[in-house]
N, C-alpha and C positions, 0 to 999 in steps of 0.2 A: 581642385585647388586653383584659384585664379592666377597666382604667380606662376605656377607650373605651366598652365595653358599658355599664358602670355609669353614666357621665356622660350619654351619649346617651339611655339609658333614663330617667334621672331628669328630664332636660330635657323629653323627649317627654311623660312623664306629667304634668308640671307645666303645660306650655304648650298642647299640641295639643288635648286634650279641651275645654278652655275656649274656645279659638279656634274649634273646630268648632261649639260651641253658639252663639257669636256669629254665625258665618257662616250657620248654619242659619236664624236669624231674619232675617238680612240678605237671604238669597235668598228666603225665604218672603214677606217684605214686598215684595220686588221683583216676584214672579210671582203672588202671590195674586189679582191682578187677573184672572188667567185663570179662576179659579173664580168670582169675583164676577161676571164677564161672563155667566154662565149666567142670571142674573136682572137684573143691573144694566143690561145693554144694552137690555133690553125696558123697564124702568122709566124710563130716561132717554132712550129713543129713539135709541140709538147703533147705527150700521151696523157691519158687519164691518171695513170700511176705516177708519172712525173709531176703532174699538176698536184696530186694529193700530197706528194712528198714536199713540193715547194710550199703548199699551204701550211703543212704541218711542221716544217723545219723551223718556222718562226718560234715554236714552243720549246725547241731544244735549248736554244740560247736563252729564251725566257726562263726556262727551268733552272739553268745554271746560275743565273744572276738574280733570281727572285729574292732569296733571303738576304744576300748582301745589299741589294737595293733597298729593302725595307729597313735594314739596320742603318743604312746611310740616311734614310728619310728621318729617322729619329735623331740622328746626329746633326744633320744640317737644317732640319725643320721642313714640315710638309710643303710650305709655300715655295721655297726655293727648289726643293727636289722635284715636286710635281711639275714646276715650270721647266726644269731641265729635261725631264722626260718628254713633255709635250713638244718642245721645240725640236729635239733630236728626232723623235719619231715622225713628226710632220715633214722634216727635210728628207728623211729616208723613204717615207711613203711616196713623196713626189718623185724621188730618184728612181723608183721602180719603173717609171715610164721609159727609162733608157736601157733596160736590160736587153741583151741580144740573143739569149737562148736559155735553156734549162739551167746551165751552170751559173750564169750571172744572176738568174732569178733566185736560185738557192742561196747564193751569197747575200743578195740584198735582203731577202726575207730573214736570213739569220741575223743580219745587222739590225733589222727592224725589231726582232724579238728581244735582242740585247738592249736596245734603246727603250723599249716599253716596259721591260721587266720592273716589277714593283709598283706600277701605277694602280692597278685594281686593289691589291691587298693594302697598299699604302692608303688608299681612300677609305677602305673598310676600317683600318686602324684609326684614321683621322676622324671618322664618324663616331667611334667609341670615345673620342676625346670631347665630344660635343653633345651627345644624346644619351640619356639614361637608358638602361636595359629594356624597360617596358615599352619603349618606342622604336626599338631598333629594327624589328621585322618590317614595319611599315616604312620607316625611313630608308632602309636599304632597298625596299621594293620601289619606292618613289625614285631613288637614285638609279636603280638598275632598269627602270623602264626605258632608260636610254638605249638599252640593247635592242628590244623590239622596235622602238621608235626610230633608231638609226637605220634599220632595215626597212621599216615602213616608209620612211621618207627617202632613204638612200636607194632603194630598189628602183623606183621610177626615175629618179635623178640619174643614177648610174646608167640606166638603160638609154636615157636621152643623150648623155655624154658619149656613150658608146656609139650612138648613131651619128655623132658629129665627125665621122671618119673623113680625113682629108683636110680638116681645118688647120691652117698654118703648116700644112705638110705633115701633120701628126696622124697616127692611127687613133681611132676612137678610144681604145684602151689606154693609150698614152695620155690623152686629154683627161680621161677619168682619174688616173693616178695623180696628175699634177693639180687638177682642180680641187680634188678632195683632200690633198695633203696640206695645202696652204693654210686653211682655217686653223689647223692644229698649232702651227707656228705662231699665228696671231694670238690665239688663246693662251699659249704658253707665256707670252709677255704680259697679258692681262692678269694671269694668276699672281704674278709678283706683287701687284698693287692691290689685288682684291681679297685674296684669302688671308685668314688670320690663323696662326699656328695653334693657339689654345685659348680657352675662355678668358684667362687673366689678362690677355692682350686685347680683348674685344672692346674697343672704345665705342663701338656702335651699340653696346648694351649699357643700360643704366647701372650705376654701382650696385644697387640692391638686386637687380636681375643677375648681374655677374656673380655676386656673392652667393646667391641661391644656387646657381648652376654649378659653381665650383664646389660648394658644400655637398650637393646631391651626388655629383660624380665621385668625389673623394670618399664618401661613405660607401659607395659601391666597390671602389677599389680596395678599401680597407677590409671589407667583408671577404673579397676574393683572396686577399693576402693571408687571411686567417686560415683559408683552406689550401693555400699553395705557397710554399716557401722554397721552391726548387730554383736551381741555377738556370741560366739560359740554356746550356747544353742539356740538362736534365729535362727541361720543358720540351725542347725539340724532340727528344727521344722518348717522351711519354707515349705509351701505347695508344692512348685516346687521341693524341694529336696525329699520330701516324694513321690511325684508323679513319679519322675525319678526312685526311688527305686522300685515302682510297675511296671514301664515300663521295668526295668531291670529284675524283677521277671518273667514277662510274656515272655520276649525274650529268656532268657538263659535256661528256662525249656527244650527247644528242644535240646540244646547243651548237657545237662547232660543225657537226656533220650537216645539220640543216643550214647553218650560216654559209658554209663553203659550197655546198652542192645543190641547195634549193633552186637557184637560177637554172642550173643545167637540167635538173629533174623536170622543172616546169617547162623549160624550152623544148624538152623531148616530147611533151604532149602535142607539139605541133604549132605552138604560138610563135609570133615574131618576137624580135628582141624587145621592142617597146611594150608589146602585150605582156611578155614575160616579166618585165619590170613592174607593171601594175599588179599582175596576178600574184607574183611572188610576195607582194606586200600583205596579202590577205592573212596568211598564217600568223604574221607578226601582230596583227590587230588582236587576235585571240591570245597571243603570248602576252601582250601588254595588259589585257584585261585580267587574265589569270594571275599575273604577277601582283597586281595591285590588290585584287580581291582577296587572294589567299594570304598575302602579307598582313593586311588589316585584320583579317579573321584570326590569324595566328596570334596577333597581339591581343585582340579582344578576348579570345578564349584562353590566353596565356598557355598555349600548347604548341610544341615545336615538332616532335618526332612524327606524330600522326599526320600533320600537314605536309611534312617533307615526303613521307611515304605516299600520300595521296597524289602529290604532284608527279612523282616518279611513275606511279601507276598510270596516270594519264599519258605520259610520254610513251610508255611501253605499249599501251592499247593503241595509240595512234600509229606507231611504227608497224605493229603487227597488222592492223587494219589495212595499211597501205599495201602490204604484201599479199592480201587475200582478195583484193578487188582490182579490176582493170579499168574501170571507168575514170576518166580524168576528174570528173566532178567529185566522185567519192574519194579519190586519192587526194584531192585538195582538202576535203574535209578531214581526212586522216592526218595529213600534214599539219592542219590547223590544230587538231586535238593534241598532236605530239608537241607542237610549239607551245601551246598553253601550259602543258606540264613541264616542259624543259625550262621555260623561263620562270614559271611560278616556283620551281624548286630552289632557284638561286638565292633569293632573299631569306627564305626560311632556313636554308642550310647555314648561312653565315651568322645566324643567331646562335648556333650550337657552339662554335669555338669562342665567340666573344662573351658567352655566358660564364665562362670559367677562367679566361685569360685576362691578365691585366699587366700594366707597366711595360717596360722595355721588352721583356720576353714575349709579350703579346704580339708586338710587331713582327718579330722573327718567326714566331709560331704560325701566325696568320700567313706570313710569307711562305713558310714551308708547306702549309696545307694547300695554298693556292698553287705552289710550285709542283706538288705531286699531281694535283688536279690538272695543271696545264699540260701534262704529258698526254692527257686525253685529247688535247687540241692537236697533238702530233699524230697519235694513233688513229683517232676517228677519221680525219680526212684521208690519211694514207690507206686505211682499211677500206674506206668507201671507193677510192680510186682503184685500188688493186682488185677488189671484188668486181668493179664495173668492167675492167679489162678482162678479167677471168671469166665472167658469166654473161657479159653483154647487157646486164641490167643492174638496178640498185637494190633489189630485194634482199640479197644475201648480206650486203653491207648494213642495211637498216636493221635486220634481225640481229646482227652482231652487236650493234649499238644498243638494241633493246636488252640483250644479255648483260651488257655492262651496267645498264640502269637497274636491272634486277639484282645484281651483286651489291649495288649501293643500298638498295632496300634492306638486304640481309645485314649489312654492316650497321645501318641505323637502328634496326630492331635490336641488335645486340649491345649497342652503346648505352651507357648510363647517362642520364641527363638530370642534373639537380635543379629542378624547377624553383625550389625555395630560394636557392642562392641567386638565381637570375632575377626573380621577381620579388626579392625581399622588401624593397622599398615601396612597392605598390601593393603588397599583399594586405597591409593593414588598412590602407585607404584605397579605394577603387579608382585611383587616379588614372591608371593606364587606360581602362576601358572608357572612362569619362572623357578623356582627352583625345579620343581617336581622330576627331576632325580638327586638328591643330591648324589646318590651312585656313580655317574660318577666322582665326585671330587677326 
């Protein structure tokens, strides 16, 4: 359908690239502590366990404020709330440059988690307000390529900033935090003038395009309402919502274990800091490729569970392969395989809750699912750091992460997924598969 291709293409070009840039800096500000650790830990006298706790404590406050933040997003509007989040997290990320030891690092990371709470699930909810279900895996995949891209670009940049030790009297890790925190503040102010909360406010769409999009999205919401008439609290306590939270937990543990510890793992191969920066970028190339390829394939095949399980299987295979080989080259290949699975899983997973949730309860439920999953961001890094101090290597920690991914596979296998409800509007016409390349519009 020509109107469908045109509207989805215009909306994608308007919204997705900008949100990718915002998420790129969000993730960079979240995990750049992994590069800072190469010199910061020594300067501040921080052990691997203390570092893992500092990296993960971000997710405790993130966990506590996730659902309230998403509810506030619905109340105040995505534009204003996302801007608030970005400005505060940018300031706090830059402020990490002035920590004096483990305790102040814990405190600053906890504040950063509180500031950023709600950003990612808020964006996921925001995308459901703009894109029909048949497009969501690829749209979320495009948006979430910001994760591997942030590390692909950020790894060498962080390494170079880390090497600027002594500039203006600062340590390299201090320069890193300040330099990478400032763009988030700037983007926060741009959000206020650029984003549009919902299609009916989109003056950048022609009236007929706006009407078509509103009608299509409303028909999907009505279909979901026929299947779900629960209150907000009933929705949050639905076994399927809680199970999806646990599946999210098991899946993203690998993402954060790699995000926080990959620079240290690669540096231990014997590379310099600058070399570590460039070599650490390699797994993220595979992560980006896997994310886009599998997301588009899932939409084209109109299948979710099998694709999610396949991605988790790649993650597990990569982590296990790392532990049974000692060659740096093979270990880099193993980490690349793990990254491709870890990142490819994310956009596929987020089609599962958005396929049956709608309205205001969707924002809170998505927040809860991400909230439960975010605890893996605490457990994964802490487990990796503890295992490293206890065993002297990373193998035991990586195997534990693989075990969490296996538990996510078991949950997804048991979960029902109503394909007909998700793809109702595209089942009669093959519009979904026909419009895979909306970027061409």
